[in-house]
N, C-alpha and C positions, 0 to 999 in steps of 0.2 A: 148337496152343493152348498158351499159356504156362503153366509150372508155377505161377507166382504166382497166376494166375487160379483154378486148382483149389484152391490153398491158401486163397484168399479165400472161395470158395464153401463149403469145408469148415468154415471158421471161423464163417461165418454159420449154417450148419446146426447146429453144436455149440451155439452160443449160443441158438438158437431151441429146440433140444431141451430144454434145461434149463427154459425158461419153459413149454413145452408140458407137461412132466411135472408141474410145479407146478399148472397149471390142471387137468389130468386127475385128479390125486390129490385135489385139493380137491372137485371135483364128484362123483367116484365115492364118496369117503369120506362126504360129506354125504348123497348119494343113498341109500346103504345105511342110514345112521343114521335118516334121516327117512322113508324109504319112498317118496320122490317119484320116480316112474318117469321123469318128464321130465328131472329133474336127473341121474339115473343114466344115462339114455340119452345126454344131452349130454356126460356124463363119458366114456362109451365113445367117442363121436365125437372128443373131445379126445385120448383115448388113441391113436387112430389117427394123430393128428398126430405124436405122439412116435415111434410105430412107423415112420411114413413118413420121419421125419427120420433114423432109423437106416438104413433102406433106402437113402435118398438118399446118406448118408455113405459107405456101401459102394459104391454106384454111382459116385460121384464119384472115389473112390479108385482104382477100376479104370479109369475113363475117362481118367485122367491118364497112364496108361501109354503109352509111345511105340509106334509100329507094330512088329510082330514078324512071324515067319514065318507065323503062322496068322491074323494080323489086319493085312493090308497097308494097310488104310485107317485104322488106329488103333483105339482102343477108345471112341470118342466116343459110340457108340450105347448103351453101358452106362449112361450118364447118362439117356438116353431111357427105357431099361428101368426105371430107378429111378422115373421119373415114372409109368410104367405100374403099378408096384407100389403107388404112392399110390392110384391109382384102384381097384386090387384091394382094398386095405384098406378103402376106402369101401364097397365092396359087402359085405364081411364084416360091417361094423358095421350095415348095413341089416337083416340077419337078426337080430342081437342086439336091436336096438331094436324090430323088429316083434314078436318073441316077448314082450318085456316089456310092450309096449302092449296086445297082444291079451289077455294074462293079466289085466291090470288092468281092461280093458273088460268082461271076463267076470265080474268080481266081485273082492272083496278089500277090505282095510281102506283107508280114505282116508289119504293122506299127511299127515304132521304138518308143516304149513307155518308156520314160525316166522320172525321177523325175520332170523335168521341165514341163512336160505335166500336172502334178497335181498342180504345182504352178500356171500355167496359168489358169486352169479351176477353181480352188478354188478362186483365186483372182477375176476372172470375175463374179463368182457367188455372191461374196460379193458386187461387184459394182452393179450388177443387183438388188439385194435385196434393196440396198440404193435407186436406181432409182425408183423401183416399189413403195416402201413405200412413197417416197417424191411425186411422180407424182400422186398417188391415193389420197393422202391427199390434195394436191393442187387442184386436179380435183373436189373433193367434195366441197371444200371451194368456188371454183369459179363456180361450176355448169357447168363444161365443159365436154361434152361427148367425145370430141376428146382426152382430157387428160386421162379420164377414160379408153377409148378404147386402148390408147397407153400403159397405165399401165398394162392392161390385156395382151397385146402383150408381154411386157417385162417380166411379171410374167411367161409366158410360157417359156421364156429363162431360168429361174431359174430351172424349172422342167426338161427341156431338158438337161441342163448342169449337173444336178445331175445324170441323166441317163447315160450321157457320162462318168462321173467320175466312175460310177459303172462298165461300160463296159471296161474302161481303166484298172481298177483293175483286171478284169477277163482276159484281154489280157496279162497283165503283168504276170499272173499266168499260162499262157500257153493256153489260149482259144482265138485265134486271130479273130474267126468269131464273137465274141461279139462286135467287132468294127463296122462292117456294120449293124449288128442287132440293135445296139443302134441308128444308123442313121435312121433306119426304125421307131423305137419308137419315135424319134424326129419328124418324119412326122406326127404321130398321135397327138402329142401335138399341133403342128402347125395347123393341120386341125381343131381341136376342138376350138382353139382360133379364127381362121378365121370364123368358123360357128357362134360363140357367137357374134362377132362383126357385122357380116352381119345381124344377126337376130335383134339386137338392132337398127341398122341404118335403116333397112327395115321398122320398125314400124314408124319411123319418115317420111320417104319418101313416105309411103303409107297412110299417114294421119290417123294413128290409134288414137282412142280416148285417150287423155292424162290424163284428170282429172275425178274424180268421179262425175257422174251425180247427184247422190242423195245429195251429199254435196253442189253442186252448187245450186240445187233446194232449199235446206234449206235456203241458204243465200238470194236467190231471194224473196221467200215468206215471209221472215222476214221484208221486206220493207213495211211499212204501205201503204195500198191502192192497193197493188199487189195481184191479186186474184189467180194467179198460173202462170205456165210457161210450155213450151214444146219445141220440136225441138232443144234440147241442143246439140251443136257440139263443140268439141275442137280438135285442131291439133297443131303440132309443137313438141318441145322438152320439157322436164320437167321444164326447166328454162326459156322457151320462148314460151308462149302459146297464140294462137289466139282462141277467143271464140265468138260464136254467138248463140243467143237464142231468142225465142218469149215470151214476157210477156203478161199476160192477165190483162187488166184494165177495169174498169166499163164503159159501153157504154155511160153513161151520162157525163163522164169526158171530159172537154174541151181539145182541141188539145194541147194548150200551157201547160196545167197541165200534160197531158200525156207525153209530151216531157220532162218536168222537172223530172217527175217520172222515166223515162227511164235512165236519167243521174244519178239519185240517186241510181238506181239498179247497174249501171256500176261502180260508185264510190265505192259502198260497196263491190262489187265483187273484184275489183282491190286492195282495201285495205286489204281484207281478204286473197287474193291470189296474192302476189307480182310477181309471175311468169307470170301472164297474161300481155302480151305486148299490147294487144288491145282487145276490146270487142264491138261487134255490137249488139245492143238491138232493136229488132223489137217490135212494140206495136200493139195489136189487142184485140178485145173483147173476152170474154171466149167462148168456143165452145157451140153449142146447147146441152142442157142437163147437163151443168156444174152445180155443187153444191159444197159448201164449204167442205162437207164430202169427196167428191172425191179428192179434193186437199190434204187434210190431209192424205189420204190413199196412195198417190203416193210416 
């Protein structure tokens, strides 16, 4: 993975961190002043955006390190671990919001909903929309799961903020219980975002198959002299894949010829799929009972 790619990811995270801090401070500050638990809860949600940006920056910095004696496959999974931390931060904020919402439902003074509340919330929604669009676009361009995960997190802020605005309108019209109820709705959005992030990162950490086996086989058998292949395995992320497989070569082929053929297979695969960081090609004769017809049917 190129060093320039990691620098670009870090630059995006640093830019987004500044914007997320502005949003979080605005919401939390006004939430404490007004007593609106929905705004305060949404502010804590935004604060986790900033904390996750910091975690991601640390993760990306470690992930860019080259392979060493203890990490022969490199440090790429540290970026995945940073995405896991984002999900963990989401779970922590669920507890904070739940406690605040329950306390307000049990009683307490109604929040002071002023026009400034709507200015703060609408302004932060616009900032979050900008951050989400920018971060998702750069995440796709750079093939960065941590940017895409963080964009998903920030997008949940947009939905929760819209819910809070609706609750503030209701509270302004004489329904103060809508304020803590909106905080509970915020919890549902946060839980969904955390689940989606955890699901995507668990696929990487559990070494789930990354690439389509049939497409890989098609490329392998297109190499002249290769009779077939099996035991195809891939792992990693969509932009950083480790591949190993067994190719079948004629039993009469000399060892040096078979070795050269395995490199030809590797080169063709890596040319066709740039996401492959490394490929290990094992050579062996075809299994007993093999026939050309069976290879074409696989």
